[in-house]
C-alpha positions in Angstrom: -1.0 9.8 62.0 -0.6 5.9 62.2 2.8 4.5 63.6 3.3 1.1 62.4 6.0 0.3 65.3 4.2 -1.7 68.5 5.8 0.2 70.8 4.2 3.6 69.6 7.7 5.3 69.9 7.9 9.0 68.8 10.8 10.8 68.5 11.2 14.6 67.5 14.3 16.6 67.5 15.5 20.0 67.9 19.2 20.7 66.4 20.6 24.1 67.5 23.1 24.7 64.7 25.7 27.3 65.3 26.5 29.4 62.3 30.1 29.6 62.7 31.3 30.7 59.5 29.9 33.8 60.0 32.8 36.4 61.2 30.8 38.3 63.8 28.1 37.1 66.2 24.2 37.6 65.8 23.8 40.9 67.4 27.2 42.5 68.0 31.0 42.7 66.2 33.0 40.1 68.6 34.4 37.7 66.5 33.1 33.9 66.3 36.7 32.5 66.2 36.7 32.2 69.6 37.0 28.0 70.1 40.8 28.1 70.8 40.3 31.2 73.1 41.2 31.9 76.6 37.5 31.9 78.4 35.5 35.4 78.2 38.1 36.9 75.7 35.3 37.2 73.2 33.3 39.3 74.7 31.4 43.2 74.7 28.6 44.9 76.6 26.0 43.3 73.7 26.8 39.8 74.3 27.4 39.9 78.3 23.8 41.9 78.6 25.4 44.8 80.0 23.0 47.7 80.8 22.3 50.5 77.9 24.0 48.2 75.0 21.7 47.7 71.9 21.7 44.8 69.6 22.2 45.4 66.0 21.3 42.5 63.7 24.0 40.4 61.5 22.5 40.5 58.1 24.5 38.0 57.0 23.1 35.7 59.5 19.9 36.3 58.2 20.7 35.5 54.5 22.1 32.2 56.0 18.9 31.6 57.8 17.0 31.7 54.8 19.5 29.6 53.0 18.9 26.8 55.2 15.1 27.3 55.3 15.0 26.8 51.4 17.5 24.0 51.7 15.0 22.0 54.0 12.2 22.7 51.6 10.6 25.1 54.1 8.4 28.1 53.4 9.9 31.6 53.9 7.8 34.0 56.3 6.9 37.3 54.8 7.9 39.0 57.9 10.1 38.0 60.9 10.5 39.2 64.3 12.6 38.5 67.3 11.0 38.0 71.1 12.6 37.6 74.4 12.2 34.7 75.8 12.4 35.1 79.6 14.0 32.9 81.9 16.9 32.9 84.3 20.0 30.8 83.6 24.0 31.6 84.6 24.7 31.3 81.5 22.3 33.7 80.0 23.4 37.1 81.4 20.6 39.1 80.3 18.1 37.0 81.9 16.1 36.6 78.6 17.1 34.9 75.3 16.5 37.0 72.1 15.0 34.4 69.7 12.1 34.3 67.4 8.8 33.1 68.8 5.5 33.2 66.7 7.1 34.5 63.3 9.8 32.0 63.0 11.8 32.6 59.5 11.1 29.4 57.8 8.8 26.8 58.4 6.4 23.6 56.9 9.7 22.0 55.7 10.8 18.5 55.0 13.8 16.1 55.1 13.6 12.7 53.4 15.8 9.7 55.5 16.1 6.1 55.0 13.4 4.7 57.4 13.3 1.6 58.8 10.9 0.2 56.5 11.8 2.1 53.2 12.0 6.0 52.7 10.4 8.3 55.6 9.5 12.0 55.2 10.5 14.0 58.4 8.2 17.1 58.4 9.9 19.7 59.6 7.9 22.3 62.0 9.9 25.5 62.0 13.6 26.7 61.6 14.1 30.0 63.8 17.0 32.3 64.5 18.4 32.9 68.3 21.4 33.5 70.3 23.5 31.1 71.8 23.9 31.1 75.8 27.5 30.9 77.1 29.0 27.3 78.1 28.3 26.0 81.4 31.3 23.7 82.7 30.5 21.5 85.2 33.0 20.2 87.9 32.5 16.8 88.0 28.9 15.0 86.7 26.1 17.5 86.5 24.5 15.9 89.8 27.5 15.4 91.7 29.3 18.8 90.5 31.5 20.6 93.1 31.0 24.0 91.0 30.3 25.0 87.7 32.3 27.7 85.5 31.1 29.9 82.8 32.4 30.9 79.7 30.8 33.5 77.7 32.9 33.5 74.5 29.9 31.6 72.6 27.1 33.9 74.3 25.4 35.9 71.3 26.7 33.3 68.3 24.2 33.0 65.7 22.1 29.7 66.3 19.5 28.2 63.7 17.3 25.9 65.6 15.8 23.5 63.9 12.4 21.9 65.0 11.1 18.5 63.6 7.5 16.8 63.9 8.1 13.5 65.9 8.1 11.5 62.8 10.8 9.2 63.8 10.3 5.6 65.2 13.6 4.5 66.4 17.1 6.0 67.6 18.6 4.5 64.4 16.4 7.0 62.4 17.2 9.7 64.4 20.5 9.3 63.9 19.8 9.0 60.1 17.9 12.3 60.1 20.9 13.9 62.0 23.2 12.8 59.5 21.2 14.1 56.4 20.7 17.4 58.1 24.6 17.5 58.7 25.2 16.7 55.0 22.7 19.3 53.7 24.5 22.1 56.3 27.9 21.1 54.9 26.8 21.8 51.5 25.6 25.1 52.2 28.6 25.9 54.0 27.3 27.7 56.8 28.9 26.1 59.8 31.8 24.1 60.6 30.6 20.8 62.2 33.9 19.8 63.9 34.0 22.9 66.0 32.9 22.3 69.6 29.1 23.2 70.2 28.3 23.3 66.1 25.4 21.2 66.5 23.5 20.2 69.7 20.5 18.1 70.0 17.3 17.9 72.4 15.5 15.1 71.7 11.4 14.5 72.4 10.8 11.2 73.0 7.7 9.0 74.2 6.6 5.4 74.4 3.1 3.7 73.8 1.9 6.7 72.3 2.3 8.4 75.9 3.5 11.7 77.5 6.8 13.1 75.8 10.2 13.7 77.7 12.6 16.0 76.6 16.5 14.9 76.6 18.6 18.2 76.5 22.2 19.0 75.6 23.2 16.3 73.5 26.5 16.8 71.9 27.1 14.4 69.3 25.2 12.1 66.8 26.4 9.3 68.7 25.4 10.7 71.9 21.9 11.3 70.9 21.4 7.4 69.6 22.4 6.5 73.0 20.4 8.7 74.7 17.3 7.6 73.2 17.9 4.1 73.4 18.3 4.4 77.2 15.6 7.0 77.4 13.0 4.5 75.4 14.3 1.6 77.6 13.4 3.6 80.8 10.2 4.8 80.0 9.0 1.0 79.1 10.5 -0.2 82.4 8.9 2.3 84.5 5.4 1.6 82.7 5.9 -2.1 83.2 6.7 -1.4 86.6 3.4 0.4 87.4 4.5 3.9 87.0 3.4 6.8 85.1 5.6 9.1 82.5 5.3 12.5 83.2 6.2 15.9 81.3 9.8 16.7 82.1 13.3 17.6 81.1 15.9 15.5 81.7 19.8 15.3 81.0 22.0 13.1 79.1 25.2 12.2 81.0 27.5 11.2 78.2 30.4 9.6 80.6 27.5 6.8 81.9 25.3 6.6 79.2 21.8 7.6 81.3 19.5 10.6 81.3 18.8 12.4 85.0 15.8 14.2 85.5 16.4 18.0 85.7 13.1 19.6 86.1 9.4 19.4 85.2 9.1 20.7 81.6 8.3 24.5 80.9 5.3 25.7 78.9 5.5 28.5 76.4 3.3 30.6 79.1 6.5 30.0 81.7 8.5 31.8 79.3 6.5 35.3 79.0 7.4 35.9 75.4 7.1 39.3 74.1 8.1 41.2 71.3 11.8 42.7 71.4 11.8 46.4 71.6 15.2 46.8 70.6 15.0 45.1 67.0 12.1 45.9 64.5 10.3 43.7 62.7 12.5 42.2 59.3 10.5 41.7 56.2 12.6 39.0 54.4 9.9 37.6 51.9 11.9 39.9 49.6 15.6 38.6 50.2 14.3 35.1 48.7 14.9 35.4 44.9 18.7 36.4 45.7 19.4 33.9 48.4 18.2 31.2 46.0 20.6 32.1 43.5 23.6 31.1 46.0 21.9 27.4 46.7 24.4 24.6 45.7 23.4 21.6 44.3 22.0 19.5 47.0 22.9 15.9 48.4 19.6 14.4 47.1 20.0 16.3 43.6 23.9 15.2 43.5 22.7 11.6 44.1 20.2 11.8 41.2 22.6 13.3 39.0 25.1 11.0 39.8 23.3 8.0 38.7 22.2 9.5 35.7 25.4 11.1 34.4 27.9 8.4 35.8 25.4 5.5 35.6 26.5 4.3 39.0 24.3 2.3 41.5 21.9 4.2 43.9 24.1 2.7 46.9 26.9 4.1 45.4 25.6 7.5 44.7 24.3 7.5 48.3 27.5 7.1 49.7 29.5 9.4 47.6 27.2 12.3 47.9 26.4 12.1 51.6 29.7 14.6 52.3 30.6 17.2 50.0 34.0 16.9 50.1 33.8 12.9 49.2 31.6 14.2 46.0 33.9 16.4 44.7 36.6 14.2 45.4 34.7 11.4 43.2 33.8 13.8 40.4 37.6 14.8 39.9 38.3 11.0 40.1 35.5 10.2 37.6 37.0 12.8 35.2 40.3 10.5 35.0 39.2 7.0 35.0 36.0 5.1 34.4 33.3 6.7 36.4 31.8 3.0 37.4 35.6 1.8 39.0 36.1 5.0 40.3 32.7 4.8 42.3 33.7 1.5 43.5 37.0 2.2 44.6 36.3 5.2 46.2 32.7 4.4 47.5 33.4 0.9 48.6 37.2 1.0 49.4 39.0 4.2 50.3 35.9 5.4 52.3 35.8 2.2 54.3 39.6 2.4 55.1 39.3 6.1 56.1 36.3 5.4 57.9 38.5 2.5 60.0 41.5 5.1 60.6 38.8 8.0 61.5 40.3 10.1 58.6 38.6 12.3 56.0 39.3 12.3 52.1 41.5 15.0 52.4 44.0 12.0 53.6 44.3 10.8 49.9 45.1 12.5 46.6 42.9 12.0 43.6 46.2 11.4 41.9 47.2 8.4 44.2 43.4 6.6 44.1 43.7 7.3 39.8 46.9 5.8 39.9 45.5 2.8 41.9 42.3 2.3 39.8 44.6 2.3 36.7 47.2 -0.3 38.0 44.1 -2.2 38.5 42.0 -2.1 35.1 45.2 -2.4 33.3 45.6 -5.8 34.7 49.0 -5.2 36.3 48.0 -5.6 39.6 45.5 -7.7 41.5 42.5 -5.6 43.3 43.6 -7.3 46.6 47.2 -5.6 45.8 45.3 -2.3 45.0 43.7 -2.4 48.6 47.2 -2.8 50.0 48.6 0.2 48.2 45.7 2.3 50.0 46.4 1.0 53.0 50.3 1.4 52.8 49.6 4.9 51.6 47.4 5.9 54.6 49.4 4.3 57.5 53.1 5.2 56.1 52.6 7.3 53.3 54.6 7.1 50.0 53.5 6.6 46.4 51.4 3.9 44.7 54.1 3.0 41.8 56.7 2.8 44.5 54.8 0.8 46.9 54.4 -1.5 44.3 57.9 -1.8 43.4 58.7 -2.3 47.1 56.4 -4.8 47.7 56.9 -6.6 44.5 52.9 -6.2 43.8 52.9 -6.5 40.1 50.7 -9.5 38.9 52.6 -12.6 37.9 52.6 -13.9 34.5 49.9 -16.4 33.2 52.3 -19.7 33.1 53.7 -18.9 36.8 49.6 -19.0 38.0 49.2 -22.2 35.6 52.3 -23.8 37.4 51.2 -22.9 40.9 47.7 -24.3 40.0 49.2 -27.8 39.0 51.4 -27.9 42.0 48.3 -27.2 44.4 46.5 -30.0 43.0 49.2 -32.5 43.2 49.7 -31.4 46.8 46.4 -31.6 48.0 44.7 -34.9 46.8 42.5 -35.3 49.6 41.1 -31.4 49.1 40.9 -32.5 45.4 38.7 -35.7 46.3 36.6 -33.6 48.7 35.6 -31.2 45.6 35.1 -33.6 43.2 32.9 -35.4 45.5 30.6 -32.3 45.7 32.2 -30.4 48.8 32.6 -27.0 47.4 34.5 -25.4 50.2 37.4 -27.6 49.1 38.0 -25.7 46.1 38.4 -22.2 48.3 40.9 -24.2 50.0 43.2 -25.1 46.7 42.9 -21.8 45.5 44.3 -20.7 48.9 47.5 -22.7 48.3 47.5 -21.3 44.4 47.9 -17.7 46.0 49.9 -18.8 48.6 52.3 -20.2 46.0 51.9 -17.0 43.7 52.4 -14.7 47.2 49.3 -13.2 46.5 50.5 -11.7 43.3 47.8 -13.9 41.4 44.2 -12.6 40.6 42.0 -14.9 43.1 39.4 -15.0 40.1 41.5 -16.2 37.2 43.5 -18.5 39.7 39.9 -19.8 40.5 38.9 -20.2 36.7 42.3 -22.1 36.0 41.8 -24.4 38.9 38.3 -25.1 37.7 39.4 -25.7 34.2 42.4 -28.1 35.2 40.0 -30.1 37.8 37.0 -30.4 35.3 39.7 -31.7 32.6 
């Protein structure tokens, strides 16, 4: 494969997705609703690995795994099998992890993202099922910890590990890949991404087409981008100083924004994989037709439909279909007002105000945004006033119609705007002269004076048109 980037940066991601919308864990009946519980209260002999306990596969987990594989354009294997991945770590009470090795449930898929120079296809190597280990809580940073606490509540939770090829060329592309993957999983309704540990990232990164380094246990998308930026710079600087990059595993310290060496990288042989004797192989190919019927309309398909059905531009369609909640919100708004106007107000304005406040679309109602759009399109208020109403609702609550009355936002009459234009011209002769001398910026100054005189209740474009007509007389 040819990589156009001169630094030869290659990034592959291993994303661990916790299927926390299942009611029970992968191999036992313990509840998955542990996130607000006291440590070590959602456990049993199976997920604690006590002698004599036997696993029983969660059928719904297999269905979810197939569903994810199909959504990622993967091939579903005829028959899958669990293996024991042998290694000792305190959060793994059995001394091995039950996972899938040479028969992953799905593989050879792809995700299409916006790359640095156009669309980029990120190949999915495999997506396999495994159990989640417990959670280690270090008392201090990992390299200076005075002790470590272990919470086994999440031990045995269903994980899908989605492994990509090293097709990403920058931290920004990695972030876009993660955003796209999160969007697909949200559409499938198989996990709640807002819960702790719902998506965890291990990144494999190399520079100058050299040896790769694995950065483990990155807990956020922002953290993944920061970790990759740091690690790429670290490797480049190390090479410039005459050093060599060795195959190793590093930990990302999110508080300090640095990666720390943990150990040399293990190979497959180190794990001594062998088939799990307590679980029989699963023939899953026969499940595919029924699971296929449950697939929803996915982000890319919904984006294409929005463009065709509502006549909106690609940029708006992409913004509206990234989150399933926003897509559903938009469709409801578009059923009540002009779809193109709805796209502008939801994608450009409402989403921007929500993101600024770190809120989701649930913070605003369909009825309220419809009211704002109708007020603007019926020429009762200006677009600027519409934005002001949205901000007021988000910050202080209330209904758009009441805010219009309280703030006096109804547009002024044409004769009042005309009078304000005449006054602005008469009171600012220097700016008028500058404009007539070819200084276009002076026109914006005079428009601003008109807006001041109308207390922002005039439409800026209409005021500009009236001003131009008067100046050109």
